[in-house]
N, C-alpha and C positions, 0 to 999 in steps of 0.2 A: 365591895366588889359585887357586880350584878350576878345573879344566878344564871348559869348557863342553861341552854335548852338543847335537848336531844330528841330526835325522832327515832323511834325503834320500829324497824320492819321485821316482823316475826309472824309466822303463820298462825299464832295463837297457842292456846293450851298451856301446859306446864312451863315450856320454854319461855313464853312471853311473861308469865307471872314471875319466874325466877329472875329474868333480866330486869324487869320493872323494879323488883325489890333491890337488886344490885345497884341500879341507878339511883334509887332513893337514898342509898348510903353514900353517894358521891356528891350530894348537894346539887344535883342536876334535875331540872324540871324535865319531865318525860311525856311524850305523846307517842301513842302506838298506832301503827297501821298494819293491815294484814295483806295488802297487795302492793306490788312495786309501783303500779300506776297511781294509786292513792298516795303513796309515799312521795313520789315525784311531784304530784299536784300540790300536796301540802307544803313541800319544801319551797316551791315557787311562790306560794301565797304568803308564807311566814318565814321568819328568819330563825335558823337553827345553827347551833355551833357544831353539833355532831349528828351523824346518822349511823346507828348501830344496826347492822344487818345480820339476822340469824335466819337464813333461808337456804333452800337448796343451792348448791354451788353455782350453777348456771344462772339462775335468777339473781342471786346475790351479786355475782360478778357483773351481770348486765346493769344492775342498779348502780353499782360502784362506778361503772363507766359513764352512765348517764349523769351522775352527779359530779364527775371529774372537773367540769368547767365552773362549778360553783365554789364558794369559799368554805363550804361545809367539810369538816373532817369525816371521812368515811372509815368506820371500823367494821370489818367483816369477820364474823366468827366462823370457824371451820373445824371440822373434825380432824383427828390426827391423820387419817388415811389420805385426805385431800389437801392437807395444809401446804405442803411444798408446791404443789401444782397451782393452787389458788393464789398463793403468795406471789409466785412468779408472774401469773397472769394479770393480777390487778396492781402490781407495783408500778407499772407505767401510768396508771391513773391516779397515783398518789394515795391509794387506800392502804390502811394498816390492817393486817390480818392477825387475829389472835386465835390460838388453838384452844378449843374447848376441852375441859371446863375452865372457866376463868374465875378468879377470886375478886372480891371487892378491892383488895389492896392493889392487885394488878391493874384493874380498871381505873382506879384513882390515879395510879402512876402514869398510865397512858394518857389520861385526860390532862394531867398537869403538864406532861411533855408536849402534848398537842397544843395546849394553850401557849406555851413558850414558842413553839414553831409558828403558830398562827401570828403571834406578835412580831416575830422576826420577819415573816412574809409581809406583814403590813408595813413595817419599816422599809423593807426593800422596795415594795410597790410605791410608797410615797417618794422615795429617792428617785425611782425610775420616772415617775410623773414629773418631778422637779427637773430632772435632767432633760426629759423630752420637751418640757416647756422652754427650758434654756436654749436647747437646740433650735426650736421654732423661732425664738427671739433672734438668735444669730442669723438664721436664714432670712428673716424679714429685714433685719438691719442691713445685711449684705445686699439684698435686692434694692433697698433704698439707696445705698451707696452707689451701686451700679447705675441706678436711675439718675442720680445727681451727676455722675461721671458722664453719662450719655447726654442728658439734656442741658446741663449747665457747664459742661467741659471742666469739671473739677478733677483734681487728682484724687487718688484713693485716700491719702492722708488728709486732704482738704475736706473731702466728703465725711470722713470719720470725725474730724474736729467739728464740722458744722453740726452733725447730729448730736454730738456730745454737748456742744454749747446750747443748742436749742432745748435739749432735755434739761440742762441745768437752769437755764433762764426761765423755762416754763414749769419747772418743778414737776416734770413728768418723766417717765421712763424713756429710754432710747427707743424702745419698741413703739411707743405711742408716737414719737416723732417720726419714726420710719414709716409707720402706717399712714400718717398724714402726708408724707412725701409721696408715697405710692398712690394714695388717693388723688393727689393733685396731678401727678404726671402719667399714671396708668389709667386707662379707661376700663 
């Protein structure tokens, strides 16, 4: 299994050192940044699995929102007094909020769970892409059938059978045949 990569956004000092040590115990490679701008820039340039944010609530929530469209899992650390408010605010961005202080065991458990969720999301995305491709195939094939009906006065079953036969005879997909038909009859 490849080592996962985390980017840590922390203002520096003892908090950054403690978090870096925590991450070293999770078998996760860690890169640290001290501003949200640098963190965003670095995330765009390189691939990370996690972004752990230990920053003032407004700045941390802003970074979580900015990262919401990426595939990176955002873990935001919050003090007890702001935990409920921050959790509610960043939940819509898909960020996980942990209440400080955190332990190595808790962080490892979160990362394991995150890995499972990321894999599930990947499977769902692949299925979505497959279905979207299939829908696009059906649209093109149906347009080709309509073209055959319009230009060659075929019935729908005849157009369907024609496309299937051409695909089998040519050892190509029905979409390829449909695209050829559309290319021939549509300008």
